N, C-alpha and C positions, 0 to 999 in steps of 0.2 A: 442249509444244514439242518441234518434232521435230530431227533430227541435225542440219539445216544453220540452225535458228534462232540468230539473233545475239543475245547474253548482256549488253547494255552493263553490268549491275553485273559480271560476271566480268571483262569486258575491262577495266574502271575497276579492279580489283586488280591486273591484270597491267602495270598502265602504271606507268613510272618513278616513283621516290620522289619526285623535284622537281614532278612533276605530279600526285601524287596528293596534296602536301601544299602546293599553291597555296592561297594564303588566299581565302577566300569572303567575307567582309565586312571594313569597315575597321578593327574590331578585332583581327583576326586579320594584318591587313597589317604588317610588318616594315619599318623604315626610313623615309626619306622626310619625317622630320616636319615639315621646313621647308615643304613643300607640302601634306602631307596631315595634320598635327599637329590637334589638338584647335582649333578656332575659325579654322583656315587657311582661306583662299579657296576651294580644290580640294574640302577635305572638305565645307563648308556647299554646295557647289554639287552634289555627287554627292549629300548626303543629301538634297537639296532636290529633286534629279531635275531641276536647272535649267542641268545643264552644259553649255557652249555648245562651239562647235567650238574642237579643242585639238590640237598636238601634244605626246606624250610624248617626249623623247629623252634618252640618257642610255646608260651602259655595258650591256652584256647581264649578266643576272642581277638587275638592281635592281628591277624590280617593275612594269614598263610594261605588260607585255601582263595583267600578274596584276590590276594595279589598272583595267584595261581590262574585265576579266572581273567583278570587283567590281561596276563600272558598271553591266555587262548582269544580275547577280543582283540589283541595287536598283531599276533604273528600271523604271517603267511602260510605258516605250517600247519600241517593236520593237529589236533589235539585232542586226545583219548585220557579220560578220566577212570580209573579203577580205584577200589577202596579193599585195601589190603585183608579185610575182614571176610570179603566174600569172595574174593577173587583168588583162583589157584594158577597152578603151572599153567595150566589149559586156556586160561584166558591169557595168558600173557603170550604165550607161541601165538596164538590167533591175531594179537597185536602187532606182535614182531613180523607176522608174516604179510601181514598187510602194510607193515611200513616198509618192508622190502621189496614191495611189489611198488607200491608208491613210489620211494626214492629213485626205482629204477625205470619206472615207465615216464614219470614227470620231474624228477630230480627235486621232490618234494619231501622234506624232510618231516617227522613227526616228534611229537612232544607225548610222553605220557605221564599224567599227574595220576600218583598214588598216596592216598589219604590212610593214614594210620600205619604209616609204611613200617614202623618199628613190628608191627604185627607180622610181618613176612618170617617165612623160615629160610634157613640156609639153602635149600632146595631152590625155593621160590627166586631166592635173590641169586641164586647162580644163575638160573634160567634165562637171566634178562643182561648178564654180564656181558657176553660177546657180542650183543646188540649196542649196548651203550659204549664199547671199544670200538667197535665198526663205524660208529655214526649213525645208525640206522634209527636208534631212538635217542630223543633225549630227554633223560629223565629228570621228575621233579618231585621228589619225596616231600609230603607233608606229615609232621610228627609233633606230639608234646612231650615225648620222651628225647631223652641226650642221645644221641644217634652214636656217640662214642662207646656208650655204653650198651643200649640197646639193640643196636645194628649191626650186622656181619660188618669186620673189617673191609673184605673186598667190597662191597658196596660203597661204603664210605670214602675209602681210598680214591674212587673214581670219581666224586661229587665235589661239590665247591659246598660249603656248609656256610648257611645265613642263619644267623640268631636273632630271633623275633624279641624284643621286651615288651614287658605289660604297657599299654598306653597311661600315659599320666594323666590327672583328674581334667586337666583342662582340652586334653585330647578328646577323651570321653565326653567332656560338656559339649564340645564342636560338632562330633558325632550326634548328639542328641537335640542339639539346636538346628543341625541341618536336616535331621527328619521332620522336627517339627514344621519347618518351613519351606520342605520341598512340596512342588505341586503336583508332581506326577508320581511319586513314590510313597510319600508321607503324608504329612497332614496340613500340607500349605494350602488345601483347597477348603479345611475345615476351620474352624476358629478355636484353636488351643494355646491355650496361654501356662508359661509352666514356671512359677514362681521362681526367682533364684535360691531360695532356700531349698525348694524340692530338687532343683538342678543341681547342687551341690551333692544333696545326698544321694540321690541315685549314681551320680560319678562317684561318689568318695566310695560307696559301699560295693558297688559294681568292681573296683580295685584292678581297673586296666583293662576289663574284659566288656568290649563293645557291645555284644551281643547279649550280655546279660542286662546292659544298660537300657538296651532296646525292647529289650523283652519287657523289661519293668515301665518302660514309656507306654509299649503298647497297652499292657493290661492295664497302666492308669487311666489311659484315654478312653477304652472300651469299656471301663466302667465307672467312668464318671457323667453325669447326666449336664446337658446344656445350662447354663442360669437364663435369668431373664433375656439377659443382652445374647444368648445364643454361642455362650463362649464357656467348652470345658476348661475350667481353670483347676490346676493340678497343684494341689497346696503341699504343703512338708509332708502334714498328716497321710494324705493320699499316696505321697511318694514311699512313707514308712511302711504303708501297708503292702505296696506293690514290692518292694524289694527290701524283705525282713531280715535278710540273714548275708554277710558279706560273703561273696564268692572264694571258696578253698580249691585252689589247684594243688593237689597231693599226687602226684606220679611217681616213681621209682627213683628219677632224678632228681625232683624235689625232696624227695626224702631223704637222701644222703646230702643237698646241699644243706637242710636243715640241721640234719646232725651235724654235718662240719661246723657251722655256723654256732651251735650249742656247744660242742665241746670247745670250740676255740674262746667263748665266752666264759667256760669255766676256767681254762688256763689262763686267760687274761684278766682275771680277777674282778668280772664286771657281773656283779649278781643281778642288776635289772635287765640287762641283756640276756642274761643267760635264762631269767624268768620268762621273759618274752616269747625265746624261742621254745621254751617248754611249753607255755599256754598255746601258742600257736600248733606245736606238734599234736598237742592233747586236743585242741578243739577238731582240728583235721582227721582225728580218729586214730593216730598211730598207737601202737599197742604199749602202754606205761612201761613196760620190761624192759624194752627196747632202751627207754631213756635213764632206769633206774640202772640197768649195767654200764651205761656209759658214766654214770655219775660215781659207781663204784670204780670200776675202771681210771677215772681221773684221780681221784682220792688216792692212787698212789701214784700214778705216772706223773702227775703234776704237784702234789701235796708230800705224799709220803710221809717220812719220818718228820718233816718240819713241823707237822700236828697230827700225831697219830690219830686223834679223835674223829679227823674227818673219814677215815675209813670206816670205825663205828657208827657214823652219823649214815653214811650212805647204808651200811648194810643194813641197819634197823629201819631205813625206808624201804628197802627190799622186802625185809621181814612184814613190815607195816602194810603193804603193798598185798601180799599175801593173805596177810590176817584180816585187814578190814576191806580190802578193794578200792576200787575209785567210785565215789567221788572225792570219799572222806582223807585215802592217802595222799591227794596231791598236797595237801598240809606237811608230813613229815618229807615226803621227797622233795619239796619247796625248801624245807629245811634245810636238807642233806644239799642241796644245790645251793644254797645261801653260805654253807658251812665251809664246803668246798672251795669257792670263789673268794672268801673272805679269809681263808688260811695264808699264812706265808707259803711261798712257794718254792719248791724243791723237785728235781727230775732225777736227783741220786739214785733214786730205787730202781728207774728204767735204766738208766745208765750202767748200774751195777751188772744189773740180771743181763743186759745186753751185750757185755763184753765177758760174762760167765759163759754164756751160750754160744758165743764166737770161739771161744777158746775150747769149749766141749766139742763143736765141729770137727774141730782139728783131729780130732781121735789118739793112737797113739798111747791110751790106756796103760798104766803101770800098775801093780799090784797095792792094793790098799797097805799104807805104813803099819806094821807089825802092831804098834800101841795103838792103833784106832782100830782093828780089827773087832770083829763079833765076839763075847765071852759070855753069852748067854745061856751055853749048854755045859755039859759035865765034859770035863776030859781037856776043856781048851788050855787047860795050863801044859799039857802036853805039847803041845805043839807052838808054844810061847804065843798064843794068839792073845792080843791085848797087854804084851809084856811092856812096861815102861811107861803106860799110860800114868798120867796125872789128873787126879780126880779135883776139880777147881773148886770145891765147896771143903776142901782141907786145906784152903791157902787162905792168907790174909785178903781181904775185900773181894772174896768168892771167885778169885781170879789168878790164875801162873798162865805164864809166858809157856807155850808148846807149839811143836807144828801140829796143825790141823788140815792142812791142806793137801788136795793131790798131788803125787811127786810131779805129775807133768805139766801142772799150770803153770803157765808161763806170764800172763795177763794182769796178775795180780799188783796192788790192790783193786780190785773190783769197786768196792764201795766206798766213795770219798764224799762225806757229808757235806753239805751245803752249810751256810753261814745264816739260814735264816731259821726264826723261830726253836724248835725243840732240837732241831740239829746243831746248835750251837752246843749245847749240853753235852750231845755226842762227841763231838770235836775235842772237848775240854778231858773228856774221861779218855778219849782215845791217844790224845797227846800226855796222859801220865802214864800209861800203858807203854809208851814207845810205839803206837801204832801211826802209821802216815795217814796224813790226812790231804795230801796234795799229790 
């Protein structure tokens, strides 16, 4: 070996702990019991080398790429890896050409692992479809994004989807302990002692991401000197320094899921849950205007006239956000969130406008009734515009019964007040005026 020779074994030793500890077999694989547990479809397919085109999707650090590597180790087929960020159509065509040759000459299939597969454009996706359909390529996509949202339907429809979930704290702790005891790839040949409190802290803060946990362990070990007994003792204080903030996974799919949970908490009158989601979205860096817009929408959609004050609170929170900005605006926003949650609920407003819009979409508009027509211009009386209109303030209670609706409107009554909060008063007033509430 000369001075410039490349020593792969030495390079492997210098690799990050998370990479060195990557499971090599299904038995070493941690987590995802629902899809790769004993007897599960994905495990059987991998063991039989019969895995069809698939997409692995889920949060970072949950084993997507690792499982694809296990497939590569176990399969008798060729295994090619590309990254959607750096690979183009030309790279795909080259892989397909080699795969076709391999299949025709040796009857050997080819797996193509594509990391960050949601980054592929429609043109790139279309370039591989014929090869997938013909069985020339067995496609394995790996992504943190929801493929139903982020990927082209043509690719998704030809793949089986496997969803990876964040690992539990116990599973992350198992991975940490495995790295501490492993004599070949971990710290088994060193004297490393991890206190229980430190172990629990790293696993908890890693939030289901094994890679983050192992990176923290590696930092702790490398920066902790041995004591008089030759042991590197990882205490809680060292663990807290090694992994200081929870790992926040916040991709586009997660954004929609968190917003959905937030909105459903508003509707479900759960202030604590709504504040929890608000805090998480804020911590993850979501634009607070997005959150406030949802609060305003739900102040009408789910509260409406059961508590008209909820809308005022929501709009005031939006104004406060523009006026004082974050982080101070988190207080009026939280106040508006609680106001919407704790208000009596009614969806009568959204039901009313939905019915009115449905009626309007039918078309067939007739002329506006004469008594409702515009009278702001001189000479309106010559064409009888406005004739017969009754001015409500001229009558007792500032109300007079008369027809106001379009002649073609068929779906009324649109607004049917609920029985909660202020709408009880509205129902009473309408009943006195002979207006239907049901």
